[in-house]
C-alpha positions in Angstrom: 85.8 97.7 83.0 87.3 99.6 80.1 86.9 103.3 79.7 84.4 103.9 76.9 85.7 107.4 76.3 89.2 106.1 75.8 87.8 103.5 73.4 85.9 106.2 71.4 89.0 108.5 71.3 91.3 105.8 69.9 89.7 102.5 69.3 92.7 101.1 67.3 95.2 101.9 70.1 93.0 100.1 72.7 92.5 97.1 70.3 96.3 96.9 69.8 96.9 97.0 73.5 94.4 94.2 74.2 96.0 92.2 71.4 99.1 91.9 73.6 97.0 89.8 75.9 95.8 87.7 73.0 92.4 89.3 73.0 90.9 90.3 69.6 88.7 93.4 70.2 86.1 94.9 67.8 84.6 98.1 69.1 82.4 98.9 66.1 79.2 97.6 67.7 79.9 99.2 71.1 80.5 102.6 69.5 77.4 102.2 67.4 75.3 101.4 70.5 76.8 104.5 72.2 75.9 106.7 69.2 72.4 105.4 69.4 72.3 106.1 73.1 73.4 109.6 72.7 70.9 110.3 69.9 68.1 108.8 72.1 69.1 111.0 75.1 69.0 114.1 72.9 65.5 113.0 71.6 64.3 112.3 75.1 65.4 115.7 76.3 63.5 117.3 73.4 60.4 115.3 74.1 60.5 116.3 77.8 60.9 119.9 76.8 57.9 119.5 74.5 55.9 117.8 77.2 56.6 120.6 79.6 55.6 123.2 77.0 52.3 121.4 76.4 51.7 121.0 80.1 52.0 124.7 80.6 49.0 125.3 78.3 46.6 123.4 80.7 46.0 126.3 83.2 45.7 128.8 80.3 43.0 126.6 78.6 41.2 126.0 81.8 41.1 129.7 82.6 39.7 130.3 79.1 37.1 127.6 79.6 38.5 125.6 76.7 38.7 121.7 76.8 42.0 120.3 78.1 41.4 116.6 77.1 43.4 117.0 73.8 46.3 118.3 75.8 46.2 115.4 78.2 46.1 113.0 75.2 49.1 114.7 73.7 51.0 114.5 77.0 50.1 110.8 77.3 51.6 110.1 73.8 54.7 112.1 74.7 55.0 110.2 78.0 54.8 106.9 76.1 57.5 108.0 73.7 59.7 109.1 76.6 59.2 105.8 78.4 59.9 103.8 75.3 63.1 105.8 74.6 64.2 105.4 78.2 63.8 101.6 78.0 65.8 101.6 74.8 68.5 103.7 76.4 68.7 101.3 79.4 68.9 98.3 76.9 71.8 100.0 75.1 73.6 100.8 78.3 73.2 97.2 79.4 74.6 95.9 76.0 77.6 98.3 76.3 78.3 97.3 79.9 77.9 93.6 79.3 80.3 93.7 76.3 82.9 95.8 78.1 82.6 93.6 81.2 83.9 90.6 79.2 86.9 92.4 77.9 90.3 92.3 79.8 92.1 95.2 81.3 94.5 97.2 79.1 98.1 96.1 79.9 100.7 98.8 80.7 102.7 100.0 77.8 106.0 98.5 78.9 104.7 94.9 79.1 105.8 92.5 76.4 103.2 90.8 74.3 102.7 87.0 74.6 102.5 84.4 77.3 104.9 82.9 79.8 107.7 82.6 77.3 108.1 86.4 77.3 108.2 86.8 81.1 111.3 88.6 82.4 113.3 87.9 85.5 114.0 91.2 87.1 115.5 90.1 90.4 116.9 87.1 92.2 117.4 86.8 96.0 118.7 84.4 98.6 121.3 81.7 98.1 120.3 78.9 95.9 120.8 75.7 97.9 123.2 73.1 96.6 123.1 69.4 97.6 125.6 66.6 97.4 122.7 64.2 97.4 119.4 63.9 95.4 116.9 66.1 97.2 113.6 64.7 98.2 110.4 66.2 97.1 108.1 68.0 99.6 105.5 65.3 99.5 107.8 62.7 100.8 109.5 65.1 103.3 106.2 66.3 104.7 104.9 62.8 105.0 108.0 61.3 106.6 108.2 64.2 109.1 104.5 64.0 109.9 103.8 67.6 108.8 101.1 66.9 106.2 98.7 64.0 105.9 97.8 63.8 102.3 96.1 60.4 102.5 93.5 61.5 105.1 93.0 64.8 103.4 91.9 63.0 100.3 89.7 60.7 102.5 87.9 63.7 104.0 87.4 65.8 100.9 88.9 64.3 97.8 91.9 65.2 95.6 93.4 68.6 96.1 93.0 68.7 99.9 95.4 67.9 102.8 95.6 67.9 106.6 98.2 69.8 108.6 99.3 67.8 111.6 101.3 68.5 114.7 104.4 70.5 113.9 103.1 71.0 110.4 100.0 72.8 111.7 102.2 74.9 114.0 104.5 75.8 111.1 101.5 76.9 109.0 100.1 79.0 111.9 103.6 80.4 112.7 104.0 81.6 109.0 100.6 83.3 109.1 101.5 85.0 112.4 104.8 86.2 110.9 103.0 87.7 107.9 100.4 89.4 110.1 103.1 90.9 112.3 105.1 92.2 109.3 102.0 93.9 107.7 100.9 95.5 111.0 104.4 97.0 111.4 104.1 98.4 107.9 100.9 100.3 108.7 98.4 98.0 107.0 94.9 97.5 108.6 94.0 93.9 109.4 90.8 92.6 107.9 88.9 89.4 108.5 86.4 89.3 105.6 83.4 87.0 105.1 84.4 83.8 103.3 81.1 83.8 101.4 80.5 86.6 98.9 77.8 87.8 96.5 78.0 87.8 92.8 78.7 91.6 92.8 82.0 91.0 94.5 83.2 88.6 91.8 82.1 91.1 89.1 83.7 94.1 90.8 87.0 92.3 91.1 86.9 91.5 87.4 86.6 87.7 87.9 83.0 87.4 86.8 81.4 86.7 84.4 84.3 85.0 82.6 85.6 82.9 85.5 82.4 82.3 87.4 82.7 78.6 86.9 86.0 78.4 88.7 84.6 79.1 92.2 82.5 77.0 94.5 78.9 78.2 94.5 76.8 77.7 97.7 73.3 78.2 96.4 71.5 76.3 93.7 69.6 79.1 91.9 70.2 78.9 88.2 70.8 82.7 88.2 74.3 83.0 89.7 73.7 86.6 90.5 71.3 85.5 93.2 73.8 83.1 94.8 76.9 83.3 97.0 80.3 81.7 96.4 83.4 80.8 98.5 86.0 83.5 98.0 89.0 82.4 95.8 91.2 85.1 97.3 90.6 87.8 99.9 91.3 90.3 97.1 87.8 89.6 95.9 86.4 91.0 99.2 88.9 93.8 99.9 88.6 95.6 96.5 84.8 95.7 97.0 84.7 97.1 100.5 84.1 100.7 99.2 82.0 99.8 96.2 79.7 102.6 95.3 81.4 105.0 97.6 83.4 108.2 97.2 86.5 108.3 99.4 88.1 111.4 100.7 91.4 112.0 98.8 93.2 112.6 102.1 92.5 109.0 103.1 94.6 107.6 100.1 96.4 105.4 100.0 94.3 103.0 102.1 96.2 99.8 102.9 94.6 96.6 104.0 95.6 93.0 104.5 93.4 90.0 105.2 93.8 86.4 106.2 91.5 83.9 104.6 91.4 80.3 103.4 91.1 80.4 99.6 88.8 78.0 97.7 89.4 77.4 94.0 87.8 74.9 91.7 90.9 74.3 89.7 91.2 71.4 87.4 94.8 70.5 88.4 96.7 67.6 86.8 98.8 64.6 87.5 102.0 66.5 86.6 104.9 66.3 89.0 105.0 70.1 89.4 101.4 70.2 90.7 101.6 67.3 93.2 101.2 67.7 96.9 100.5 71.2 98.1 101.6 73.0 94.9 98.0 73.1 93.6 94.9 72.5 95.7 91.3 73.4 96.1 91.8 75.1 99.6 94.8 76.9 100.9 95.7 79.7 103.4 96.8 83.1 102.2 97.4 86.6 103.5 96.4 89.1 100.9 97.5 92.8 100.6 95.4 95.4 98.9 95.9 99.1 98.4 93.5 101.8 97.2 95.8 104.4 95.6 95.7 107.8 94.0 96.2 107.3 90.2 99.3 109.6 90.4 100.9 107.3 92.9 99.8 104.0 91.6 103.2 102.8 90.4 104.7 103.8 93.8 102.2 101.6 95.5 103.0 98.7 93.2 106.7 98.9 93.9 106.0 98.9 97.6 103.9 95.8 97.4 106.5 94.0 95.3 109.2 94.9 97.8 107.1 93.7 100.7 106.4 90.3 99.2 110.0 89.8 98.3 111.1 90.9 101.8 108.9 88.3 103.4 110.6 85.6 101.5 114.1 87.0 102.1 113.5 86.9 105.9 112.8 83.2 105.6 116.2 82.8 104.0 114.8 81.2 100.9 116.1 81.4 97.3 113.6 83.2 95.0 113.2 85.3 91.9 110.9 88.1 90.8 109.4 87.9 87.3 107.7 90.6 85.3 104.9 88.9 83.5 104.2 89.3 79.8 100.8 90.9 79.0 99.2 87.5 78.1 100.3 85.9 81.3 98.7 88.6 83.5 95.2 87.9 84.7 92.4 89.4 82.7 91.7 92.2 85.3 95.3 93.3 85.8 97.3 95.9 83.9 100.7 94.6 85.2 101.9 91.7 87.4 105.1 90.7 89.1 105.4 87.2 90.5 107.6 86.3 93.4 108.7 82.7 92.7 110.3 80.2 95.0 112.9 77.6 94.0 111.6 74.0 94.4 114.8 71.9 94.3 113.2 68.5 93.6 111.4 69.9 90.5 114.2 72.2 89.4 111.7 74.9 88.8 110.4 78.1 90.4 106.8 78.3 91.6 104.9 81.5 92.3 104.1 82.2 96.0 103.0 85.8 95.4 101.5 87.7 92.5 101.6 91.5 92.9 99.3 93.3 90.5 98.0 96.7 89.6 94.5 96.9 88.1 94.7 100.6 87.6 91.0 101.8 87.5 89.7 98.6 85.9 88.1 97.2 89.1 87.1 100.6 90.4 85.1 101.2 87.2 83.3 97.9 87.7 82.3 98.5 91.3 82.2 102.4 91.2 84.8 103.1 93.8 85.9 106.8 93.6 87.7 109.6 95.4 87.0 113.3 95.2 89.8 115.1 93.6 90.9 118.0 95.8 91.9 120.2 92.8 88.8 119.8 90.6 86.2 118.7 93.2 85.1 116.0 90.9 85.0 112.3 91.6 87.7 110.1 90.0 88.2 106.3 90.0 90.8 105.0 92.4 93.5 102.6 91.5 93.4 99.2 93.2 96.4 97.0 93.7 96.8 93.6 95.3 99.6 91.2 96.3 99.9 87.9 98.2 101.7 88.3 101.4 102.0 85.3 101.3 100.4 82.0 100.2 101.6 79.1 102.4 100.8 76.2 100.0 103.9 77.1 97.9 106.0 78.3 100.9 106.1 75.1 103.0 107.3 73.0 100.0 110.1 75.5 99.5 111.0 75.6 103.1 111.2 71.8 103.6 113.0 71.2 100.3 115.5 74.1 100.5 116.5 73.3 104.1 116.6 69.5 103.9 119.6 67.4 104.9 120.6 64.1 103.3 118.6 62.2 106.0 115.5 64.2 105.1 115.6 66.4 108.1 115.9 70.2 108.0 119.0 71.7 109.5 117.5 75.0 110.2 116.4 75.6 113.8 113.8 78.3 114.4 114.1 80.2 117.6 111.2 81.2 119.8 109.5 84.5 120.2 111.5 85.5 123.2 114.3 86.7 121.0 113.6 90.1 119.7 115.7 89.9 116.5 113.8 89.6 113.2 116.3 87.5 111.3 115.3 84.5 109.3 116.0 82.1 112.1 113.7 83.9 114.5 110.4 84.6 112.9 108.4 81.7 114.2 106.5 81.4 117.4 107.7 77.9 118.3 110.9 75.9 118.4 110.7 73.6 115.4 113.3 70.9 115.3 112.4 69.3 112.0 
């Protein structure tokens, strides 16, 4: 949610910032509604003062033996005016909030305008694999090695679903265990959230109402606010855990990570770059979230970017980190860096982690605050999130980057008895693939 005070102070500056995201903002109506709200509040306060003044006459008139019915009638009329004004104020507030709720977050000043074409690569890591043969794609590799059963996944649930089998299931689980261990070592609290959430969670995360049709709804009431949906990412749950609460400043930053399957009603396509596991309706992901003090928000962001990149580095994979242009950031985020994996068969990079800072956008929507130790007044926290990591992009990169000419990976993963944390020793099982 945007800050109405910031809009009133400099509406053109906010409009120009949102234009970097391709959003055309017109605040005239919102400001007019807010002016009406303020005027009505002033009027209500005057009416209440008048009502109290009139009410004070009742005992005087009774003591003097004079009729009080005219006073009661005047108080009734004043009460009706107050109630009517209060209803109008509530309507105006609802109009303001509904309008602001549909507007995206303000991008940070240093972000370029535009879409993907203006994304900037800020870092590359890992050795880019070179092959003296034509590399196979992950679909063929995973099928030939018995890691993923695409055919039976479609049989069970339709396009966009798959089955992990045998060593493939063990590899998936080993990756998740690796992420869990790393985050625990870094002092993050492990959360297992519900996979079914209420509308308020989607709204608080900034995903609703605009993207409410992109999730799987469980209930059939026409009013989606009465229904539950399957979470599209654990971020949706984590950033709402303290909704409506005031957090002690000493508790900041609060650092969480969660495992969850993610359910997304994505359209997908028949493009080569989206085949196999690259884009699906259900996938596993570890999600990191921080609640940060506004003064240390950028510090928290840099930590999350470093953590996501480190997870990939320890796997020995080639990757890059891209700073997204304003228009390529999601609606609720002020800045985003993507950690992208090299997919040899496609000759392109695909995102496996998006690290984002919402600033106070989500906290304003779900009213998550901390009490400032200097002023004693509540302030909105900053919320940040990052994938740590999503496996549906990771496994394609692993099997493709480590493949041999015969379609088998040359990399041997050691078992957990070895205490070293190098790339060859992160998994819980020996995997001779």
